[in-house]
N, C-alpha and C positions, 0 to 999 in steps of 0.2 A: 359770777357763775360760768366756771367753763361748762362746753356741751362735752358728754361722758364720751359721745361716739369721737368726734373729735381731738380729743384728747388718746385715747386708745390708739386712733388712728396715725397719728404724730410720733406717739410711742414707741406704735409698729415699724413706721418705716425709719423710725430711729437705729431701732432695732436691725432691721434688715440691712441698711446703710451702713453697721459698723461690724456685722458680719462678712459682709461682701467687701471689708476692707481689711477686712485679718484673714479671709479669702484670700485676699488679690495677694498680703504683701506675704503669706505663706508661700503660696504661687511659687512670686516671685523670688523668696528667700532656697525655696525649691532649685529650681531651675538654675540659681547661681551655683549652688552646692552643683549640680548636674553638671554644670558648664566646666566647674575648678577640676572638677574629678577627670572629666573630659580630656582638658587642655595638660593635664596632670599627665595622663596614660599616654597622652601620647606624642609630648616631650620625653616619658619614661618608652617610646619607641622607638623614637628616633633618633634616641641618645646612643 
């Protein structure tokens, strides 16, 4: 039989790390979009 506290701890840790992962991915994609937009603006301005 598993200890309920331990199970909850592992479960919470898993939830936390998956949240962290999705936040990191979201931040990366936002940064990529921002960089692409900036790049296009600069290219447009220099054209």
